C-alpha positions as CSV (number, residue, x, y, z in Angstrom):
1,M,372.0,68.1,90.5
2,I,368.5,67.6,89.1
3,L,367.2,70.5,91.1
4,F,370.0,72.7,89.6
5,V,369.0,71.7,86.1
6,F,365.3,72.3,86.8
7,F,366.1,75.8,88.2
8,T,368.3,76.6,85.2
9,I,365.6,75.6,82.8
10,L,363.0,77.6,84.8
11,S,365.2,80.7,84.7
12,T,365.7,80.3,81.0
13,I,362.0,80.1,80.4
14,S,361.1,82.9,82.7
15,G,363.9,85.0,81.1
16,Q,362.0,84.8,77.8
17,L,359.1,86.7,79.3
18,G,359.2,90.4,79.2
19,P,361.1,92.9,77.0
20,N,364.2,90.9,76.4
21,Y,362.7,87.8,74.9
22,D,364.0,85.8,71.9
23,P,361.5,85.4,69.1
24,L,363.1,82.1,68.0
25,F,362.3,80.7,71.5
26,Y,358.6,81.1,70.8
27,D,358.8,79.7,67.3
28,V,360.6,76.6,68.6
29,M,358.2,76.1,71.5
30,I,355.2,76.3,69.0
31,Y,356.9,73.7,66.8
32,V,357.6,71.4,69.8
33,I,354.0,71.8,71.2
34,G,352.6,71.2,67.7
35,I,354.6,68.0,67.2
36,I,353.5,66.8,70.6
37,V,349.8,67.5,69.8
38,L,350.3,65.8,66.4
39,I,351.8,62.7,68.0
40,I,348.9,62.5,70.5
41,I,346.4,62.8,67.7
42,I,348.1,60.0,65.6
43,A,348.2,57.8,68.7
44,V,344.5,58.3,69.4
45,I,343.6,57.5,65.7
46,V,345.7,54.3,65.9
47,K,344.1,53.3,69.2
48,V,340.6,53.8,67.8
49,V,341.4,51.8,64.7
50,L,342.8,49.0,66.8
51,V,339.8,48.9,69.1
52,I,337.4,48.9,66.1
53,R,339.4,46.0,64.5
54,K,339.4,44.1,67.8
55,K,335.6,44.5,68.2
56,R,335.0,43.4,64.6
57,K,337.2,40.3,65.1
58,F,335.4,39.5,68.3
59,K,332.0,39.8,66.6
60,Q,333.1,37.5,63.8
61,Y,334.4,35.0,66.5
62,Q,331.0,35.1,68.3
63,E,329.2,34.6,65.0
64,S,331.3,31.6,64.2
65,L,330.5,30.2,67.7
66,D,326.8,30.8,67.1
67,D,327.0,29.0,63.7
68,S,328.7,26.0,65.2
69,S,326.1,25.6,68.0
70,E,323.3,24.7,65.6
71,D,320.7,22.0,66.4
72,P,322.3,18.5,65.9
73,S,319.0,17.1,64.8
74,D,319.4,19.1,61.6
75,E,318.7,16.7,58.7
76,K,321.2,18.2,56.3
77,K,324.0,17.8,58.8
78,W,323.2,14.3,59.8
79,D,322.1,13.0,56.4
80,G,324.9,10.5,55.9
81,I,324.6,8.8,59.3
């Protein structure tokens, strides 16, 4: 069944090549390919933004760890003891 559907689609696409093509077929294919490319571009932009945010949060986390690991002999910190 799947093979039959594949061959039907293949014959439809190959039938569009040559002198008896349908111009609407090419218009629709250009729109479909354009939408696919647009979706891929948007997905890449979202992924880049998420990676940058993750790196920024990780950097802030590391800085907070570095701040908390100060020398305990600091007089300001241990002033009241």
